[in-house]
C-alpha positions as CSV (number, residue, x, y, z in Angstrom):
1,M,0.0,0.0,0.0
2,G,1.5,3.4,-1.0
3,A,1.8,6.3,1.4
4,E,-0.9,8.2,-0.4
5,S,-3.6,5.6,0.3
6,R,-3.1,5.3,4.1
7,P,-6.1,5.6,6.4
8,D,-6.7,8.9,8.2
9,G,-4.8,10.8,5.6
10,G,-1.3,12.0,5.3
11,E,2.0,10.4,4.4
12,G,2.5,9.1,7.9
13,G,-0.8,7.3,8.0
14,R,-2.6,7.4,11.4
15,S,-0.8,9.7,13.8
16,T,-2.2,8.6,17.1
17,P,-0.4,5.9,19.1
18,P,-2.2,2.6,19.2
19,V,-3.6,0.3,21.9
20,V,-2.4,-3.3,21.7
21,A,-5.0,-5.9,22.9
22,V,-4.1,-9.5,23.7
23,R,-7.2,-11.5,24.4
24,A,-7.2,-15.1,25.7
25,A,-4.1,-15.7,23.5
26,T,-2.5,-19.1,23.6
27,K,0.5,-20.4,21.6
28,V,1.2,-24.1,21.2
29,Y,3.9,-25.2,18.8
30,P,3.6,-28.3,16.6
31,S,6.0,-30.1,19.0
32,G,3.5,-29.6,21.8
33,L,5.5,-26.9,23.5
34,E,3.0,-24.4,25.1
35,A,4.5,-20.9,25.1
36,L,1.5,-18.8,26.2
37,S,-1.5,-19.8,28.3
38,T,-4.8,-17.9,27.8
39,L,-3.0,-14.5,28.2
40,D,-4.9,-11.3,28.5
41,L,-3.1,-8.0,28.3
42,T,-3.8,-4.4,27.2
43,L,-0.8,-2.2,26.3
44,D,-1.5,1.4,26.7
45,A,-1.3,3.9,23.9
46,G,1.7,6.2,23.9
47,R,3.4,4.4,26.8
48,T,6.4,2.1,27.0
49,T,5.7,-1.3,28.5
50,A,8.5,-3.7,29.5
51,L,7.9,-7.5,29.5
52,V,10.2,-9.3,32.0
53,G,10.2,-13.0,33.0
54,P,12.4,-16.1,33.3
55,S,14.4,-17.1,30.2
56,G,12.3,-19.1,27.8
57,C,9.0,-18.0,29.4
58,G,7.5,-16.7,26.1
59,K,8.4,-13.0,26.2
60,S,9.8,-13.0,22.7
61,T,7.0,-15.2,21.4
62,L,4.5,-12.7,22.7
63,L,6.4,-9.8,21.0
64,R,6.5,-11.7,17.7
65,M,2.8,-12.3,17.9
66,I,2.2,-8.5,18.4
67,A,4.5,-8.0,15.4
68,G,2.5,-10.4,13.3
69,L,5.5,-12.7,12.9
70,E,3.8,-15.5,14.9
71,Q,0.1,-16.4,15.0
72,A,-1.8,-17.2,18.1
73,T,-3.1,-20.8,18.4
74,S,-6.2,-19.4,19.9
75,G,-7.4,-16.0,21.0
76,T,-6.5,-12.7,19.3
77,V,-3.9,-10.1,19.1
78,T,-5.0,-6.7,17.7
79,I,-3.6,-3.2,17.3
80,D,-6.4,-0.7,17.5
81,G,-8.7,-3.5,16.5
82,E,-6.7,-4.5,13.4
83,P,-4.5,-7.6,12.8
84,P,-0.8,-6.7,13.3
85,E,-0.1,-7.7,9.7
86,S,-2.3,-4.8,8.4
87,V,-0.5,-2.3,10.6
88,A,2.9,-3.6,9.6
89,T,2.2,-3.3,5.8
90,R,1.6,0.5,6.3
91,G,5.0,1.0,8.0
92,E,3.2,1.9,11.3
93,L,4.9,-1.0,13.2
94,A,8.6,-1.5,13.6
95,V,10.7,-4.2,15.3
96,A,14.3,-3.9,16.6
97,F,16.0,-7.1,17.7
98,Q,19.1,-7.9,19.8
99,D,20.9,-8.6,16.5
100,P,20.9,-5.4,14.5
101,S,20.8,-7.5,11.2
102,L,22.2,-4.7,9.1
103,L,22.9,-5.6,5.5
104,P,26.7,-5.6,5.2
105,W,26.9,-4.3,1.7
106,R,24.8,-1.2,2.4
107,T,26.0,1.9,4.2
108,V,24.4,3.1,7.4
109,R,22.3,5.6,5.4
110,R,21.1,3.0,3.0
111,N,20.4,0.4,5.7
112,I,18.1,3.0,7.4
113,S,16.4,4.1,4.2
114,L,15.7,0.4,3.4
115,A,12.9,0.5,6.0
116,L,11.2,3.2,3.9
117,T,11.4,1.1,0.8
118,L,9.9,-2.0,2.5
119,A,7.1,0.1,3.9
120,H,6.4,1.5,0.4
121,M,7.2,5.0,1.6
122,P,9.0,7.7,-0.4
123,F,12.7,8.2,0.4
124,D,13.2,11.1,2.8
125,G,16.9,12.0,2.9
126,S,16.4,14.7,5.5
127,R,14.6,12.3,7.9
128,V,17.3,9.7,7.5
129,D,20.1,12.3,8.1
130,E,18.2,13.7,11.1
131,L,18.0,10.2,12.7
132,I,21.6,9.5,11.9
133,E,22.5,12.6,13.9
134,L,20.0,11.9,16.7
135,V,21.3,8.4,17.4
136,G,24.9,9.7,17.6
137,L,26.1,8.5,14.2
138,A,26.9,11.8,12.6
139,G,29.7,11.4,10.1
140,F,29.0,7.6,9.7
141,G,26.2,7.7,7.2
142,D,28.4,6.4,4.4
143,V,30.1,3.8,6.5
144,R,29.3,0.0,6.2
145,P,28.4,-2.1,9.3
146,A,31.7,-3.9,9.4
147,A,33.5,-0.7,10.3
148,L,31.1,0.0,13.2
149,S,31.2,-1.1,16.8
150,G,28.4,-3.2,18.3
151,G,26.9,-0.1,19.9
152,M,27.0,1.9,16.7
153,R,25.3,-0.9,14.8
154,Q,22.6,-1.0,17.4
155,R,22.1,2.8,17.1
156,A,21.8,2.3,13.3
157,A,19.2,-0.5,13.9
158,I,17.1,1.8,16.2
159,A,17.3,4.6,13.6
160,R,16.1,2.1,10.9
161,A,13.2,1.2,13.2
162,L,12.2,4.8,13.8
163,V,12.6,6.1,10.2
164,T,9.1,5.1,9.2
165,Q,7.8,7.1,12.2
166,P,6.0,3.9,13.5
167,R,3.1,4.2,15.9
168,L,4.2,1.0,17.5
169,L,7.8,0.1,18.3
170,L,8.7,-3.4,19.4
171,L,12.1,-4.0,21.0
172,D,13.4,-7.5,21.7
173,E,16.5,-7.2,24.0
174,P,17.8,-4.3,21.8
175,F,20.7,-3.5,24.0
176,G,21.7,-7.0,25.1
177,A,24.6,-7.6,22.7
178,V,26.8,-4.7,23.7
179,D,29.1,-4.1,26.6
180,E,27.7,-2.6,29.8
181,L,29.0,0.9,29.4
182,T,27.7,1.1,25.9
183,R,24.4,-0.4,27.1
184,Q,24.1,2.4,29.7
185,D,24.7,5.0,27.0
186,L,22.0,3.5,24.7
187,V,19.5,3.2,27.6
188,T,20.0,6.9,28.3
189,E,20.1,8.3,24.8
190,L,17.7,6.3,22.7
191,P,14.3,6.0,24.5
192,P,13.7,9.8,24.3
193,L,13.7,9.4,20.5
194,W,10.6,7.2,20.5
195,R,9.0,9.1,23.4
196,S,9.3,12.4,21.6
197,R,7.4,10.8,18.7
198,G,4.6,9.6,21.0
199,A,5.0,6.0,19.9
200,T,3.6,3.0,21.9
201,A,6.6,0.8,22.7
202,V,7.0,-2.7,24.0
203,L,10.4,-3.8,25.4
204,V,11.5,-7.3,26.1
205,T,14.4,-7.4,28.5
206,H,16.1,-9.7,31.1
207,S,17.5,-6.6,32.9
208,I,15.2,-5.4,35.7
209,S,17.1,-2.2,36.1
210,E,16.9,-1.5,32.4
211,A,13.1,-2.1,32.5
212,V,12.8,0.4,35.4
213,R,15.0,2.9,33.5
214,I,13.0,2.8,30.3
215,A,9.4,1.7,31.0
216,D,6.2,3.4,32.3
217,R,4.9,-0.1,33.2
218,I,6.5,-3.5,33.8
219,V,4.5,-6.7,33.1
220,V,6.1,-9.7,34.9
221,L,5.4,-13.1,33.2
222,S,5.6,-16.5,34.8
223,P,7.7,-19.4,33.6
224,R,6.4,-21.1,30.4
225,P,3.6,-21.1,29.6
226,A,3.6,-17.4,30.1
227,R,0.8,-15.7,32.2
228,V,0.8,-12.3,33.8
229,V,1.9,-12.5,37.5
230,A,2.4,-8.8,38.2
231,D,1.7,-5.5,36.6
232,I,3.8,-2.7,38.1
233,V,3.5,1.0,37.3
234,V,6.8,2.9,37.1
235,D,5.9,6.3,38.4
236,L,9.3,8.0,38.0
237,P,9.9,11.2,36.0
238,H,11.6,11.1,32.6
239,P,14.3,11.3,31.5
240,R,15.9,8.8,33.8
241,A,19.6,9.2,33.8
242,A,22.0,6.6,35.1
243,A,22.1,8.4,38.4
244,S,18.4,7.8,39.0
245,A,19.2,4.1,39.6
246,R,20.7,5.2,43.0
247,S,17.5,6.7,44.2
248,R,15.3,5.0,46.9
249,E,12.3,5.0,44.6
250,F,14.2,3.3,41.8
251,R,15.6,0.6,44.1
252,A,12.1,0.0,45.6
253,L,10.8,-0.7,42.1
254,V,13.7,-3.1,41.3
255,D,12.9,-4.9,44.5
256,D,9.1,-5.1,43.6
257,V,9.9,-6.7,40.2
258,T,12.5,-9.0,41.6
259,D,10.0,-10.2,44.3
260,A,7.4,-10.8,41.6
261,L,9.8,-12.8,39.5
262,A,10.7,-14.9,42.6
263,R,7.0,-15.5,43.4
264,S,6.3,-16.5,39.8
265,R,8.6,-19.5,40.1
266,T,6.6,-20.9,43.0
267,D,3.1,-19.9,42.3
268,T,0.8,-22.2,40.4
269,P,-1.9,-21.1,37.9
């Protein structure tokens, strides 16, 4: 679908952030592995929600279902009442994974602009260059990925995810493959980019402190099959610099999430 035919008018399609609704969703793989169990969850428009839980609990499966990359075995996943696939074809949904997956033969600029092509949107050089600068890659637009550090490649991947101005941004451990100092820089510098655009965002992370730094809300999932065991509001002002992690309020939230994770391992459905 071309940009000119998007609903609600305008090149960017719908401008308001969406609500994501997961209703009685289950996911059972052909092997019999049950990843999700009758999960109900509403993700608020314009806010960042973090999904945390034990390794293998189904966090990434849920994220992929919201992205339209996996289908629910039963139940539904909708974005403002639409199937995720419909939203994705308009470039209104973007995903950033732990692996930046940049094409090695394309420069940073051309990797970012590829998202516009795939979303059937016109090339916008000024938008691409603005994002290159905003993610801290000024001067590297014509450089190929092999010449970039891991943190720089992840910055480029985030810029690629943002270039279509998505209403919904899905992040699967986006900072997990870089060193700790780089990770702290990315956690500080990149979330304001999607917040300033008013996007709804969903973050999968194993790091509790990262979830508290970034999210407005933390949903704690049980061991597989995933179910919601805690839903915690993060009522801290933005932006949250690294120093905020030393505050009493921050530590209290980390303790709340940690306790919920511990309980999830012993509770039964």
